[in-house]
N, C-alpha and C positions, 0 to 999 in steps of 0.2 A: 516067655514073657507075659505076664497076665498086665492087661490094660486095665488101670486103676484110674477112674474118671475121679474121685473122689477129692473133692476142694480140702485143700489141705487145712484151713481151718474150720474145717468138720469131723476134721482126723483126729478123734479123743485119743490113739495111741500114741498118733506122733506128740499131739499137742503133752503129753506127760514124759515126754523122751527128754533125754540128753540136750538134743541140739535144739527143741524147742523152747530152752531154758530161761533166755530173754524173753519169749514173747510172754510166758508167765509172770517172770518180773515185771515189763510195760504193762502185763495187765492189772497187777497190784498196785497201778499208781493212777491207771486211767480211767478203772473203773469206780474206786472211791469219789477219785472229782467228780466225776458225771453227776455221782448221787449228789453229795455234797451240795455241789451246786444247784441243782434242782430243788432240794430242798433251803435253800436260802443259807447254808450256814458257812461262817468263813472265821468265827471267832471261838475258842475254847478255854475251858477253864479244865486240865489234866489232873488226875486223881492216878497217884500209885500205890502200890502196898502190896501185901501178902496176898494169896489167892489161901491161905492157909489158914488164917485167924479165923473162928469161933467164937462163940460168944462165953463160953467156959474156956478159952486158952488165957494161960498167965497174962498176953498184954489185947485181950478181948474188949475192952472197952473204950481202942482206938475205932471198933469200928460203929460206935454210937456215935464218936467224934468226927467221923467219914460222912456218916449220915446227914448229920445236923449241920455241916462245915456246904457240904452240896446242895443241901436245901436253901438255905443263906444266900449262898452266891446265885442260886438259876431265882429267887424272891429280890435278891436285892435287884439282878440285872435286869431282872423286868419292869421292876418300877424307875429302873434307869432310862432305856432302851424299847421302849412299847411296839416297835415299826416291826418286828418280828426277825430283828439280829440282834438281838443280845449273846449273851456268852449263853454259850451251853455245853454242858457239864462232860466230860469223857473221861471214859476208863478202860480199861483193858478186857473190857467184856467179863472176865470170869466172876470168879467167887471172892467169898472175903471181904477184902477194903473195896477191890470195885464193885462187885454187888452192892454193898452200903452205897457208895456214892451213885451209884445209877439208883436205887430207891431211893435217896434223897430228893433227888432233882427230880423223881418222880411226883414222892408227898406232897413237892411244892405246884406241882400243874404242868413241869417243863419240859420239856425233850432231855433228851439224853444219849450219847453216842456211845458203843463197843467196839471196838478194835480186837477180835479176838483172834488168836492164835491158837493154829491145831499142834494140839501134843498127845502122845498117846494116851495119860491119864487124865490130871487134874480139870483142866479147862475146858469148859463148855461154858458158851453163853448164859449169861443170868436173864433170867423171867424180862426185869426192869431194863431194859432197855427199849428205847420205843421204837415202834415199827418200820422197818426199814432203814436203819440207822445202826443196825447190827453187820460187822464187814470179817470176813473171815481171811486169813492172814497163811500165806505156806513160810513165808519167807519173813525172819525177826528184823532185819534190816529195812524192808517195806514198812513193816509196821511203825517202826520207829521213825520214822522219816514221818509219819501221819500226824502222829504225838507231839513233832516239834513243830510242823508245817501251820497249824492252826490256831497253837499253844499263843493265848496269852498271861500266862499265867501256870506252874506246875508245884501242886502238892503231891509232898511224898512220905507218906505212911511209912511205919516199921514194914520190913517184908526181906527178903531174904537175896539170893543171886540174881534173879527176875531186876528184881527191882532197885537192887543195887547196880546193874547194866545199864540201866536206862537211866539212871541221878548221873554216872559220870559219862552218858551218852550226853547230856545236855549241859553238864559244868564244861563238856570238854569243848562244844559248840559254841557254848559263851566265850570259856576263855581266847579262845583262836578267834574269835568274831567274825563265825562264821552264822550268825546270828544275829539280825539287823529289825528290830529294835530287840536288843537283848530281854531271856524271859524270864520274866521273876522266878524265881525256886524258895519255896517252902517244905524245910524238912518239921514234919509236926511229930514231935515226940522227942527234943536237946536229949533227954536221960539217954533216951536207947540208942540214938547216930550219934555219941560222943565217947558210946562205950565199945560200937563198932568201928570206925571208922577216925580213927587221928589225925583229924584237920591239921592240928597247933601242927605235929610230927611232921607232915608235909613239909612245913614254912620252915620249920627249925632246921631240917635236912637237907633244904634250896631246891626241894623237888617242885615245889608253888613257889608263886609272889605270895606276899602278905595282903596284897590287895585281892590275890584272887580268894580269900575267905568274906568278900561281901560281894560272890557271887551267889549267895543263896540267904537264907534267915533261917532262925529258928524260933520256930511259934508253940508255946503248949498247952493252947486253950482254942475253941469255935472263936470266940470272942477276935484272940491276938490275931491269928491265923486272917479274919474277916476286916480285918482292921490294916493290915499289909496288902491283901487284896486289893482292898479300895481304893488308897494313898499311891500304889504302883498303878494302876487303873484307870486312875482319876482324870488323865489326860491323855487316854490313848486315842488314835483313830483309827475309828472302826473302816472308814473307809479305804485304809491302805490296803492294798493285801499283801499280808507277811511275807518277808524276803529268807528263804530258806537258802543258805550257802549260794547265795548272789556269785554269777562270776564277773565282779566288780569288786573291788576291792581298793579302798583309799587308806592310802597310808600316812596321812598326812598328819598330824593331828590337830584337832580341831575340825578338818576338814566331816561333810556330810559323811552318812553311813550310804551302806551298797545301796545301787537299786533297788526297786521293789521285784526284779523280774529274777524267777527262781531258775 
């Protein structure tokens, strides 16, 4: 038997193996945490939407809206909090709506994040993500954790399976009180969203409660979206660490929410 003295964490073949999967998962939590802490980023506004949208697409108008909204969010945040801890635009790092959001933040002179996912074809980091703030993920669930963990608001533009997955992940977390405080969710493009998701039917069939429809807002223009974001975030406490899936759960009505421990 050979005498293999290579340290386990230097063994790339081992790190890519099935037994090392927990190490890879943990690394996708710890690396972004260390980098974001170093950059002083604690609060984001997340933009979701299709990577497939192009300017000539029938829904291509949403690219300009995403770009303009990300620009206005960045400028508003910089005007409100100029101590380096302003809201940072965050996207999935790819093209389409994601690229438009990162570009809008760049046009405003702000930083922006890209939480990219390794896929065989269409997902490559766009050029507008700030240097040092693009993160590559292997696991969708770890990527979604980081979307939710620092989000102060989420704007969801038209998209497909991936966008729907991200939408219902956040709505489920809010509905089940796994997020504290609750994250404002804006569905941009009411006509699109009501065409592909029959929310009222879910209520009618008793699958969700009527009050669950209050977990999100329909918005149809950049000024309307900005108004909702500014109203929802007017009094948020930037000093409080976001709480995601806290182990403390308060059942009594009117009791304080979960502790800020993750």
